[in-house]
N, C-alpha and C positions, 0 to 999 in steps of 0.2 A: 586578487582577493575577491571573494564572493560577497556581494552585498545582501542585505536582508530580503530584498525583492527577488533576487535570483534564487536564493535559498527557498523562499516560499513557493516559487514557481516549480522548482525541482521537487519539493515535497508533495505538492499537489499532483504533479505528473506521476510520481511513484505511487501515490495513493490511488490514483485512477487505475493504474495497471494492476495494483493489488486487488482492488474491489472488482475489477473486470474478471480477474482470475477466480475470484470467489463466487462469481455468478450474479453480481448485482446488476440491475438494469441501468440503462442510460439515465432514465428519469430519477432513479434513486441517487445515482452519483451526482447528477446535475444539482439536485436539491441539497445534498449534504456537503458537497465540496465547493459548490458555487462556481461551476464551470459550464461552458457551452457544449452542446452535442458535437460540434465540430472538433473541439479540443479532445473530447472523449474518443471520437473516431480516429483522430491522429495518434493518440496514445495507444489505442488498440493495435494499430499497425506497428508502432514503434516497440510495443511490449514484446514482440517476437524477436527483437534484436538482443544479442548477448548481454549488453549492459543493463537493460531494463530487467531481463530475466534474472540476472544475478542479484539485482536490487530487491526484487520481489522474493526471491528465494531466501535472501538474508532476513527479510521481514518475517517470512513464514517460520524460519528457524528461531527467531526471537520470540515469536508468538508461542511456538511449541515449548521452548525453554521456560517461558513465564507460566504456562499452564502446569507444567510438571513441577516447577518450583513451588507453586501454590499447593499442589497435591501433596508434595513431600512435607511441606511445613505443616499442613493440617494433620498428617499422619504422625509427625513427631510431637505435636502438641497434645495428642490424645493420651 
């Protein structure tokens, strides 16, 4: 069973990979996620592995779906 600490660590790592793919700087990620440059560098290397890539792709799909859901709701409400 995964504890809260492990879940938080995983969420931070996935967030780092996501923001790196979006082009955020190390400094921006450090400040917003509260991690070290070394952690970011490690995740940058790991983000090329299939597991991280799949996680980031899933996050991007959710983001895309949310954007379009909002657009559709605005259109329907008019």
